C-alpha positions, 0 to 999 in steps of 0.5 A: 947828495954831497955838493961840497966838502972840506976836510971832514965837513960836508955840505948837503944839497938838502937837509936830512930830517933828524940829522943835526949839525956836527953829527957823525955820518958814514959816506960811501962813494957812489957810482961815477957812471963810467965804464972805468967805474964799472970795471973797478968793481968787475961789473962791466956787464951791467954798464949801459953807457956809451963810453966808446963813442968817438969824440971826433966825428969821423965824417966831418972832423967836428968835435962833440960837445961834452 
């Protein structure tokens, strides 16, 4: 998992056995786990999240945390 990047350099969460510093790698963006992310790839049928939950509680007006 990439935890930081700067230009063409990345910082990994943990080392990958056999990967040397300065080695070339190919990165592919992962899923953002959002409805919009699934919609981008026309895969909303498989979205299992809860994107339509209101951020304001309709019963008492309190805001959700998150």
